[in-house]
Legacy VTK file of the C-alpha trace (Angstrom):
# vtk DataFile Version 3.0
C-alpha trace
ASCII
DATASET POLYDATA
POINTS 112 float
-0.118 0.073 0.268
1.234 3.366 -1.211
0.299 7.032 0.276
0.424 10.424 -0.992
0.084 13.671 1.026
-2.415 15.750 1.003
-1.109 19.063 1.056
-5.145 20.658 1.555
-5.383 18.321 4.730
-1.767 18.346 5.799
-2.258 14.176 5.823
-1.197 11.056 4.227
-4.021 9.716 1.722
-3.508 5.935 0.378
-2.764 5.853 -2.823
-4.145 2.752 -4.859
-2.465 3.422 -8.179
1.229 2.843 -6.096
3.783 0.558 -8.041
5.251 0.014 -4.467
3.960 -1.702 -1.367
6.145 0.824 0.863
4.356 3.928 2.302
7.971 5.689 2.613
6.175 6.997 5.574
7.563 5.117 8.764
8.114 7.004 12.026
10.448 3.804 12.730
12.642 1.010 11.463
12.907 -1.646 13.583
16.482 -3.247 13.723
15.277 -6.327 11.772
13.904 -4.018 8.976
16.304 -2.583 5.541
14.492 0.066 4.206
15.528 1.921 1.056
14.212 5.025 -0.416
14.611 4.559 -4.548
16.327 6.891 -6.628
13.491 9.701 -7.721
11.664 8.867 -4.772
10.898 10.610 -1.301
10.209 9.476 2.438
8.282 12.284 3.485
8.898 12.427 7.785
7.418 14.862 10.353
10.166 15.690 12.518
12.284 12.562 12.770
12.070 8.884 12.087
13.837 6.435 14.256
16.393 4.021 12.633
17.322 1.179 14.832
17.600 -0.982 11.483
19.328 0.262 7.848
17.654 3.224 5.957
19.569 3.306 2.163
18.421 6.860 0.617
19.149 7.064 -2.942
16.604 9.019 -3.233
15.216 12.172 -0.777
14.518 12.106 2.925
12.809 15.302 3.529
11.275 16.908 6.601
7.936 18.190 6.286
7.708 19.596 9.879
8.393 23.167 9.119
6.030 22.882 5.658
4.662 26.343 5.736
0.835 27.404 4.824
0.146 27.934 1.490
0.645 31.237 0.403
0.469 33.092 -2.810
3.717 35.110 -3.092
7.080 34.573 -1.813
10.235 36.351 -2.445
12.811 34.179 -0.224
12.366 30.500 1.076
14.485 30.293 4.434
16.838 27.107 4.502
14.316 25.742 7.588
11.057 25.946 5.288
9.481 23.683 2.621
7.050 24.913 0.488
4.926 23.071 -2.232
2.836 24.419 -5.172
-0.052 22.148 -5.503
-1.005 21.209 -9.211
-4.003 23.433 -8.861
-2.030 26.545 -7.464
0.086 29.368 -8.755
3.088 31.404 -6.791
4.475 34.712 -7.285
7.474 36.539 -7.275
8.788 39.611 -7.734
12.109 40.083 -9.188
13.882 36.792 -7.803
12.906 34.549 -5.624
15.845 33.108 -3.206
15.255 29.148 -2.212
17.481 28.211 0.586
15.136 25.609 1.625
12.870 23.112 -0.211
10.511 24.093 -2.902
8.260 21.514 -5.028
6.221 22.873 -7.514
3.518 20.868 -9.419
1.639 24.016 -10.212
2.733 26.880 -11.704
5.628 29.451 -11.206
5.183 32.982 -12.420
7.503 36.538 -11.684
4.538 38.866 -10.686
LINES 1 113
112 0 1 2 3 4 5 6 7 8 9 10 11 12 13 14 15 16 17 18 19 20 21 22 23 24 25 26 27 28 29 30 31 32 33 34 35 36 37 38 39 40 41 42 43 44 45 46 47 48 49 50 51 52 53 54 55 56 57 58 59 60 61 62 63 64 65 66 67 68 69 70 71 72 73 74 75 76 77 78 79 80 81 82 83 84 85 86 87 88 89 90 91 92 93 94 95 96 97 98 99 100 101 102 103 104 105 106 107 108 109 110 111
């Protein structure tokens, strides 16, 4: 079973069309577990994950605990911030946009 992050509710939704049986939303990896985040995939964590076993990160491990509420306008995204532009959203910026943190654009990014 796979999950997708729903930015509208702030929770994970079941994705029945996923190819992998792993959800990549672990809070704890036990000593007997060997988990790999494949290339081109992300494991989202809210704050921390406890790793007692083995975790290989070939893709990305993203902490969303500092995710900002959706806004329409940015000029700087701080290193502690995670901003996601949903597929039906537009993110506007002035003459430049400084990204020190994490920016994921599924929608549109335009200069105002």
